[in-house]
Structure formats: structure tokens, C-alpha cells
C-alpha positions in Angstrom: 0.2 -28.5 -15.1 -2.6 -26.8 -17.1 -2.8 -23.2 -17.9 -5.6 -22.6 -15.4 -3.7 -24.3 -12.6 -0.6 -22.2 -13.5 -2.7 -19.0 -13.4 -4.2 -20.0 -10.0 -0.7 -20.5 -8.6 0.3 -17.1 -10.0 -2.7 -15.5 -8.3 -1.8 -17.2 -5.0 1.8 -16.0 -5.4 0.6 -12.4 -5.7 -1.5 -12.9 -2.6 1.5 -14.3 -0.6 3.6 -11.4 -1.9 0.9 -8.9 -0.7 1.0 -10.5 2.8 4.8 -10.4 2.9 4.7 -6.7 1.8 2.2 -5.9 4.6 4.1 -7.8 7.3 7.5 -6.4 6.3 6.0 -2.9 5.9 4.5 -3.1 9.4 7.9 -4.2 10.9 9.7 -1.4 8.9 7.1 1.2 10.0 7.6 0.3 13.7 11.4 0.5 13.2 11.2 3.9 11.6 8.8 5.0 14.3 11.4 3.9 17.0 14.3 5.6 15.2 12.3 8.9 14.7 11.1 8.8 18.3 14.6 8.3 19.6 16.1 11.0 17.3 13.5 13.7 17.9 12.1 12.7 21.3 8.7 13.7 19.9 6.2 10.8 19.8 3.9 12.8 17.5 6.6 13.0 14.7 7.3 9.3 15.1 3.6 8.5 15.0 3.1 10.7 11.9 5.9 8.9 10.2 4.5 5.5 11.2 1.1 6.4 9.7 2.6 7.7 6.5 4.9 4.8 6.0 2.4 2.1 6.8 -0.3 3.9 4.8 1.9 3.7 1.8 2.5 0.0 2.5 -1.2 -0.6 2.7 -1.7 1.1 -0.7 1.1 -1.1 -2.2 -0.5 -4.2 -0.7 -3.9 -3.3 -2.1 -2.4 -2.8 -5.6 -0.8 -6.3 -5.4 -4.1 -7.9 -4.2 -6.0 -6.2 -7.1 -3.4 -7.8 -9.5 -4.1 -11.2 -7.9 -7.8 -10.8 -8.3 -7.4 -9.7 -11.9 -5.3 -12.8 -12.7 -7.8 -15.1 -11.0 -10.8 -13.5 -12.7 -9.5 -13.1 -16.2 -7.5 -16.3 -16.5 -9.0 -18.8 -14.1 -12.8 -18.2 -14.1 -13.9 -15.6 -16.6 -17.6 -15.8 -15.9 -20.0 -12.9 -15.8 -20.4 -13.4 -12.1 -16.7 -13.5 -11.4 -16.2 -10.3 -13.5 -19.0 -8.6 -11.4 -17.3 -9.7 -8.2 -14.0 -8.4 -9.5 -15.6 -5.0 -10.4 -17.0 -4.8 -6.9 -13.6 -5.7 -5.3 -11.8 -3.1 -7.5 -14.4 -0.5 -6.6 -14.0 -1.1 -2.8 -10.2 -1.2 -3.1 -10.2 2.0 -5.2 -12.2 3.7 -2.5 -9.9 2.4 0.2 -6.8 3.5 -1.8 -8.4 6.9 -2.3 -9.2 7.3 1.4 -5.8 6.1 2.5 -3.9 8.4 0.1 -6.0 11.4 1.0 -5.4 10.6 4.7 -1.6 10.3 4.2 -1.2 13.3 1.9 -3.8 15.5 3.6 -5.3 16.6 0.3 -7.4 14.9 -2.3 -5.6 13.6 -5.4 -7.0 16.2 -7.8 -5.4 18.9 -5.6 -1.9 17.6 -6.0 0.2 18.4 -9.0 1.3 14.8 -9.5 -0.5 11.7 -8.3 1.6 9.3 -6.3 1.4 5.6 -5.8 1.7 3.6 -2.7 5.3 2.9 -3.5 6.0 6.6 -3.8 4.6 7.2 -0.4 6.7 4.5 1.1 9.8 5.9 -0.7 9.2 9.4 0.7 8.6 8.1 4.2 11.8 6.0 4.1 13.8 8.9 2.7 12.5 11.3 5.4 13.4 8.7 8.1 17.0 8.4 6.8 17.5 12.1 6.2 18.0 13.9 9.5 17.9 17.3 7.7 14.5 16.7 6.2 11.6 18.9 7.0 9.6 17.7 10.0 6.8 15.3 9.3 3.3 16.7 9.6 1.5 15.6 12.8 
């Protein structure tokens, strides 16, 4: 196996990992929605938790896909055209991540004291779902 073939397989592995994260995250989000809905009997709280949890999963999935594109562009086909395509993909995914994070948090990143990643959002949503004494989720 050549270096380029190995890097192509590594990029494919990252893409598969991103799909697994997205599918598992959606299933987990639906489970947390059901638990919160049964616990609080308020569908709005459950839906807010679902949006927050799955939004964090989407951010994490986007970050993994950017890593796959970076591996593929830098190691497999480092042409000027592929670097331009990577730049465009990263720009679109950065805007998507920014939009999702602003939607989840309710404020732009520069208004928060500390920036969070997609994994941090997922962790907070999971903690909130497991902690019955936690503050209510924003609708």
C-alpha cells in the first residue's frame, strides 16, 4: 500500500466516523428527547434539548468532515485546484458551524466568555439530560 492509498483510506475512515457520529447522535438526541418529555411532560423542553444536543452533534460531525477533507487535500492531491476547493469547503462549513453554534447558544461566539466546541455542546446537553436538578432548558 502506497502512502497516497493509505491517506485516502484515512480520509475515508474519518468520513465513516462522521457518519457514525451523526447517526448515533441523532439516536441519542431522540432518546434524550423522550426521557425529558416523559420527565417534564413539557414537549417544548424536550424539543429544546433535542435541538441543542443534535446541534452539537452536527458541529462535531462537521469538524470530523473538515479533518477528512484536510487529509485528502494535503496528502492525496495537493494541487492548487484541490486547495481552492478545500478553502471553499472550510469556508462553508465554518459558516455552518458559526450559524449552528449561534442558534444553539442563542448568542454570537464573541459575546460568550469562552468559546465552545461541538463536543462541549453535546456534553452540556447530556449532562443536563441526566441531571434532574439542572436548570430548565431554554425553549
